[in-house]
N, C-alpha and C positions, 0 to 999 in steps of 0.2 A: 216700719218693720212689722210684719205679721207675727202673731204669737204662735210658737210651736207648742201645742198642748201635749205633745207626746213625751216630752222629756223636761227635766228640771232646767230652768234657765241657766245659761253659762255666760258670764260676761255682762257688762253694763247694758249693752244694747238689748239683750234678751230680757233682762229685768225691767228696763224702761218700757218695753213693749207690753209686758204683763201688767205693769202699773198703769199704763195708758189705757189698757183694756178695762181695768177696774174703774178708772176715772170716767170712762165713757158710759159704762153700764151701771155703776154704783152697786147697790144691793143685788141687782139682777145678775151680777157676775159671780155671786156666791153660790158655789156648788158643793158637792160632798168632799172635794179635795182642796177647797179654796175658801178662806174667810177673811173679812176685813174688820179691822178694829181702829177706832179713832186714836187720838193721843192718849196714851196710858201713862200717868205719872208714876215713874219708878224710882226717880232720884230721891224724892222726898220720902222719908221714912213713914210719915203719917199716912200716906196714900198708897204705899207700896204693896201692902197685903191685898187690898181690893183689886189693884191692877194685876197682881200675880194670879189671883183666882180667876179674874176675867180672861187671862191668857191661858191658864192651865186647863180650863174647860175645853176649848177647841183642840188643844194639844192632845188631851185624853181622847176626845172624840175622833180625831184623825188617826190616832194609833189603834182605835177599836174598829176600823173598817175591815171588810173582808178582802183578802189579798187579790182575788181574781178581779173584783170590781175596781180596787185601787190601782191595779196595774194598767188600766186603760188610759190614765192621764199622768203626766209628769213622771213617768217611770215608776209610779207607785207612791211618790212623795206627796206629802200634804204641806200646804203653805198658808200661813197667817201673815197678812200684811198689816203692820201696826203703823198708824199715822195716816190712815186713809179713811175718811168718813163716807161710807156708802150711802148714808141717808141724807147727804147734802142735797139741796134742791137742784134741779136741772139747770145747768149754766153756771152754777157756783163751782169754785175750785174744791175738789174733794180731797186733795192732799193737804192735810192739816198739820203734818209734821210729827215726828217721833222724837222722844228724848234720846240723846246719845248716852246711854247708860253703860257703865262698866260691865264686862261679861261676868265677873265674879258676883256683882250685885244681882244681876239677872238670875244667875244660877241659884244663889242662896235664897232668892225670893220664890222661885218656882219649885225647887226640889222638895220642900215639905209637903206639897200637894201632889207631886208626881211620883216621889219615891226614888231612892237610889237605883232600884232595879226596874224603874218604870220606863216609859217611852224614851227612845233615843231621839234627840233633837239637837238642832244647832241654830245659829242666828247669824245675820249679816246686816250691815247698814248699806242702803243704796242712796246715793246723793242725786236724787232726781232733780231736774231743773226747777220743779215747782216746790220742792221741799224734801226733807229727810224722811225716808221710809225704812222701817226695820222689818226684815223678812225673817220669820221664825219657820224653820224647815223641819218637818217631822219625817223620820225614816219610813220607808215602805213597810206595811204590815206583812208578816210572814205566817205561813201555815205552821202551827205549833206554838205561836205566841200566846202568852197568858192573857187573861182579861185584865186590862189596865183600869184600876179603880182609883178614885181620889183617896189620898192618904191622910188628909187632915180636915177637920171641921172649920168652917168659917161662916160668919153671918155679919153683914154690915149693919149699921145703926138702924136704918129704916126697914131692914128685912127684904130689900129688893134683890139682893144677891146672897144666896145661901147654898152652901155645899156641906155634905156630911161625909165623915170618914166612911169609905166603902161605896160611895156613889159611883155608878158607872154611866159614862156619857158616850153617845155615839154621834157621828156626823152624818147628816142627811142634807140634801140640797137646800141651801138657804139658812140652815140653822144647826146648832148643836143642842141636843136634848137628852134627857135621862133615858136610859135603855128600858125597853119593854121586855116582857118575858120572852117574846119572839126574838128580840135582839140578843138576849142572853143565850138563848138556845143556839143561835148562829155563832156567837163567840165561843161557846163550848165546842161546837163542831170545828171551828177554826183551830182551837187548841188541840183537839183530838186528832186532827189530820196532819200532825207533825210528820215530816218525812222520816224522822227517826223513830216514829211510833212511840215516843216517850222514853226510848231506851237511852241509857247513859253508860259509857264505857270508860274505863281507866286502864292504863298499862304501866307496868313497873318492871325494873330489873333488880333482881334480888341481891346482887353483889356490887362490888366496885370494879373499876377497870384498873389495869396496870400500866404504868409508864415505864417503858423498858429501854435499855441501851442495846438495841439489836446488833450494833457494831461489835460489842464485846463477845457475843456468841459467834459471829462470823469470823472475827479475828482469832478466836480460840480454835475454831475448826481449821482455819487457814494454816495456823502454826502446826497443828497435828498433821495436816496433809503434806506440808513442806518437809516436816521431820520424817514422815513415812517415806517420801520420795528419796530423801538423802540416805536413809538406811537401806533402801532397795538398791541404790546405785553404789553403795560403799564397796561391795565385793569387786566391782570393775576396776577399782584403783589398786587392788591387791593382785599382783602378777604371779606370786608364788602359789602353786597348787597346794603346798603344805598349809597355807593360810586358810584354806577352805575347811568347813566342818568335816569330820570323819565320814559322815554319811554321804556327803558329796563326793569325797575321794573314792569311797567304795563304789558308788555308781559309776564313776569314771573308769575304775579298773575292770568293771563288769561290762563296759561298753555302753552304759545307759547314761549318755551325756546330754546336757541341755542343747537342743538343736538351734537355739537362737544365737545369732552373732551378738557381740557386745553392742554394736550400733543399733541393731534391732531391739535389743532389750532396753537400751537407753531411750529410744524413741517411744516404746510402749509405756515406760514409766512416765515420761514427760506428757504423753497424751492423757494418761490416767490422771496425772496431777492437774492438768488444765481442766479436764472434765469435772473432777471432784471440786476444784475451786469454784467452778461455775455453778455448782449445785449447792453452795454453802447457804445462800439465802433461803432456798426452799427447805433445807434441813433446819435452819433457824426457825422458820415458820412452824414446822412440825414440832420442834422443841417447845415453842410457846403453847401450842395446842395441847401437848402432852402434860406440861407442868402447870399451866395457868388456867385451864378450863375449870371453872367452879361456879359460874353464875347461870341463872335461869331466868327466862322471861315469864311474866305472869300477866294475865288479863282478867279483869273483873267486870261482871255485868252488875251495875249498880241499881238497875231498874227491876220492875216486876214483869218485864217482857221476856218471853222465851225466844231466844235468838237461834236461828238455824243456819248452818253452813257458814260459820264465822271465819273470816280470813283476815289476817293481820300482815301488814308490811311495815318494817322499820327501816328508815333511811339513816345511815350513819354518815357523818361528814367525811370529806377526804382526809387521808392521813390516819384513819382509824382502821385497824385490822380486826375483823370479827371472825372467829374460828369455831367450828363445830368440833367437839371432842370426838365424835364418831366418824367424821369425814377424814380419816387418816390412812396413810400408807405404812405407818409404823406398827410393827408387831411387838406388843408389849409383853415381855416375859418376866416382868417384875424388875425391881432394882432401879438403878439410875438410868437415865436416858442414854442410849448407845447410838451416837450419830452416824458411825461408820456403817451401820447396817442399812442406811438409806443412801449411801454413796456407791458409786461403781466399785466392783471388786478390783483390787490392785493386781498387777501382774504377779505371777509366781516368782519367788526369789530366784536370783541368778544361781543356776546350778541345780534348782529343784525340779523334780519331774511332776509335782502336783500341778493341776491346771490353774488353781487359784491360791492366793495367799490370804488366809484369814487372820491368823496371828493375834497378838495381844491388842492391836488397834481396833479390831472388830468389836472388842469388848469395852473399849474406852467409853467413859460416860462423863456426864456433867455433874455428877455428884449427888449431894444429899438433899434434894428436893423430893417432896412426896408426889408420887405420880398420880394422875387422874386416870382411872380405868375407863377406856372407851366403852360405849354401849352400842347396841345395834342402832343403825340409822333410823330415826323416827320417820314414819310416813308423813308426808306433807310438810316437811321442814327443809328449807333450802336457803343457801346464801349465794348471791351472785355479785360480781364486781362491776361497777359502772364508772364512767368518768366523774360522776358526782359523788362517788363514795360507794360503800358496800350496802346492799339491800338484802335484808333478811325477810323471808316469807314463811309464814306459819299458818297452815290450814288447821284452825283450832277445832272445828266441828261445831256442835251445838253447845250453847251456853244457857244453863238454867237461870231463872231469876235469882238475883242476889247471890250469885255463885262466883267462884274464883277458880281459874284453870291455870296450872303451872306447866310449862313446856317440859317434855321429857328429854331435853337435850341440854347438856352442859356446854357453856360458851366461854371462850377466852376473848376478852376485849382488851386490846393492847394498842399503844401508840408510842412513837418516839417524840411526839410533839411536847413542848413545854406548856401543858395545859392542866389545870386542876379539875376541870369539869367538861364532860362531853355531853352535848345536847343532840339527841336523835329525834327525828320527826316520825310519828307513826300515823298510819291510816288503817281503819278497820271497816269492813263491809259485812253485811249479812243478807242472806237470801230473803227477798220479799220486803226489804227495808230500803226505800228510795232515799238513802242518805249515806254519806261517807263520814264516819266519825274520824276526827283528826285531833292530834295533840302532840305533845313532846314528852320525852322521858329523859331525865337528867341523871347522868352517872358521875359519881365522885371518884377521885383518884385514891387508890389504896396506899400510895406513897406520900411522904411529906412533900411540901412545896419545894420544887427544885431538885428532888431526888429521882434517880432512875434505878431500876433493877439492873444489876450487872452480874456476869457469871465468869467463873474460871474453874480450873481443875481442882478437885478436892485436895486440901492441904496447902493451897496457896492463900495468901493473905486476904484477898477480896472474894473468896468463895462464899 
């Protein structure tokens, strides 16, 4: 099988082909993305440090390559094959075998020299027909990566292998060597060419979300609508004219009578009731917007970069309702929330000559909660609903270095779900920055575990 040098081997056959390539060429196969090491004793504690340093050097060197050059082979990955002696004479078997060491032992041996925030690497064992080989795989270098330096000093007894804390190694064809001033300049250029231009963004929500029992609001509305319909239809069951109010009797004596037949009036009331019941959920949404909007989004530029035309999108999971206080059809005149102002006008009472019936139900409210006063709709702030949940978009504008911007829009974040934490995903872009900042913002529930907000008329037990 021929070796595919364009990507990292996948499966035994591909790894066998790469190993056979190294067996054939020996040291000549070593390039800037590929290095061979013989048997490295890692199991024995007395020899582990020397073996770890021997392996740490090429890992650091492979991590300190330039991304554009590294991307030409193995998809940018670097590989060290342990258990393969490239200096064995021609005709001799070059696979000398690797120790099958535990992953925790390998990690603990290497990390003091690589650092916890050093190069990302992994390993695997390949049971080649000629012996065991360990492949150490180093992730592709990226623009913006830091310069990876050795984190610990080591020197063997005879001084043949020495590293100092802060040493920088690079990988060139055939060997790993200390970096020159030119190499360091290239690595600084790699660091400075970060797609994010060194910017760092954080996003937060300044309040908690509410876990609500929306059914309690809808049920409350439904009861009032049914009661209103019954009151409107009640005069039809009274046949005596004397049972009507005096004003209705006076209108009848003056010839100003209701032109609707009882059947027409009954049909109008039933149609109004059905239409009003169908609008209960949208009224409940307006109620949540009116009463629970109190949180604001904030974005922080943690870096020294000046960011232009910043735009944020926050994706909330399904089942979460996100409402802008300003995006409302409700006209707030103070006091408690008056749901019937958002429902269709009921028919005029039987016998009345007024075109509509406002009455006491128009002033009915849900009681003693403090209202959130809507503000003008901010420019560049929008919420849309998708199959994957609600998406909030905020055109932030420019962000100065080390600055924090708070949205001018109050939000209500509510859900009926039995959850104590909402995790929303955010994405931020800026003009001239070839990078998408991503992260998550976690919202905690304002209610105790298992509790939901419920509502009823003022004066009832569960108000």
